N, C-alpha and C positions, 0 to 999 in steps of 0.2 A: 296542587291538590292531591292528597294521598287517598287512595282507596284501599279498603280492606277486601282482599280477594279470597274467596273460599272455594272449596271444591264443588259446591252446589250453586254457583252463579249468584251469590249474594251481592256481588258488585252491582248487579242490575238494580236491586232494591236500593242500594246506596245512591246510585245516580238518580233514580226517580225521587228520592227524598231530597236531594240537593236541588232538583228542578222545582220541587214544591217550595222550597225555601226561597229560591231566586224569584219565582213568580209572586210569592206573597210580599216580597220586599219592593217590587217594582210596580209603579202605577204612573204611567206617563204617555207621551205622544207615540212611542214605539211599541205599545203594549200588544197590538194585534200582530205585528211582525214577530215579536218575542213569543207570543202564544203559538203562532203557526210553526215556528222553528222548533219549539219545545214539544209541541204536539206530534210532529213528525217523528221525533226521536222516541217519544212514549208509545206511539202507535206501533212502531217497529218492535220495540221491546215487548209490548203486549202480545202481539201475534207470535213472537218467538217463545214467550213464556207459555202461552196457550198450547203451542206445539210440543214443548219440551217438559212441561211440568203438569202433573195431574193433581191440582189442588181443588178439592171439592168446593171450598168457599169461593175460589176464583171462578170456577165453572158456573156456580149459581149466579154470581154477579154478572158474568158474561151472557147468561141466558135470560136475564131480565128484559122486560120490554123497554124499548127506547122511548124516552119522553121529552127530549130536548130539541128545541128549534122547530122549524117548519119543514116538513118532509113532503116531497112530491115524488110519486112513483108512476112510471109509465105502464106498469103491469096491472094496475087497477085492482090489485088484490086487497082484501079486507083483513088479511091475517096481520097480526102485530109484527113489527120489526124488532128483532132482538139486538141487544147492545153489541153482541159479537159480530153480526153482519154489518151494522152501521160503522163500527170501528174499522173493519176491514175495508169498507167502501171509502171511508175518510182517508185511510192510508193510501189507497190507490189514487185518490184525487190529489193528495199532497205529493206523492212520489212520482207520478206520471202526468204532470200538468201539460195540457195542450191549450192552444188559444181558445178562449171562451167567447168566440164571436157569435153573432146572432145568425144561427143556421137552424134549419128544422130539426137537425140531429145534433144535439149538444155532445161535445167530446169530453172525455175525462179531464178533470182539472179543477181549478178554483178561481174565483174572481171576487172582487170587493165591491160593495155598494158604498158610495161616498155621500156625505152631506152635500146638498146643493144650495144651501142657504147663503146668500151674500153677506148676511149679518153675522155668520159664524165661521170660525176657521174650518177649512176643509179637513174632514176627518173620516176615517172608515167607520161606518155604522154597522155593517154586517159582512159576513163572508158566505159566499155560495159555493158549495162543494158539489161536484158532479162526478158520478161514476157511471160510465156507459161503455163497458168493455167491448161491445159489438160494433161500435162506431169508428170510422176512420179518423185518424188524428186531425184532419182538416175539417171534420164535420160534414163531409160531402155525401155520406151514406154508409151503408153497412160494409164492414171490413170483409174482404173476400173469404177469409177463413170461416166466417159465420154466415155468409150470404146463402149458402146452400141449405142451411138448417131451416126447417119449417116453423120453428117456434118464433113467437114475437120477441123482439129484442127488448131488453130491460134497461131503463135509465132511472137512476135514483139521484135525486137532488135534495140537498139539505142546506137550509139557510140558518146560520147562527148569528145572532147579534153579538156585539163585542163582549157583553157580560156573559152570555151563554158560552162563548168560546173560552173565556177565562174559567168559567165553572167546569167545563168539560176537561180542560187541561189540568186543573187542580184535582178534580175527582180521579182522573186517570193516574196522576202521579201518586195520590194517596193510596190507591189500590195496589199499584205496582211497588210501592215502598214497603209494603207489609212483608214480613219474612216469608221466604218460599217454604221453609220447613220450620214452623214455629216450635219452640221447645215444648216438650210434654208438660202438661199441668201437673203440679205436685200437690 
């Protein structure tokens, strides 16, 4: 595959567009695995783009309220979660996965919920993402780096069913495939 590389990182937009094409073409038994792999790439690109490019349209999109999936927060705040924060938490969950065992303190990572019906083939029905930066990797308690802080630790969990995971991956690829510096209107 050949990429057109420009001085202003347009190759990233090209990669995101190809991810969108691949995902639209595939519907099958490995869809969740494909979405998780592609999503990790897109989330990394998204955060890099956010840090390196000041696009007003992209900033507006990042600051919109998060509306996808089921979100659980340990901080009990009522303030809306912004897309920017959720995408960063998802990137942490995908990039730093720890065992998701049943502990009182969930560690950063992700796990799958499977169908349990004997009459249906075993399939993933949802993915649970956890971002808990203050918890030890084994879930046994607060990490020593944070134990001295008097603030309550935060745990954010997001559950996406397979269709929501696909929607998120497509949405992110579409936003990242838009030109970084669109040509001026004539």
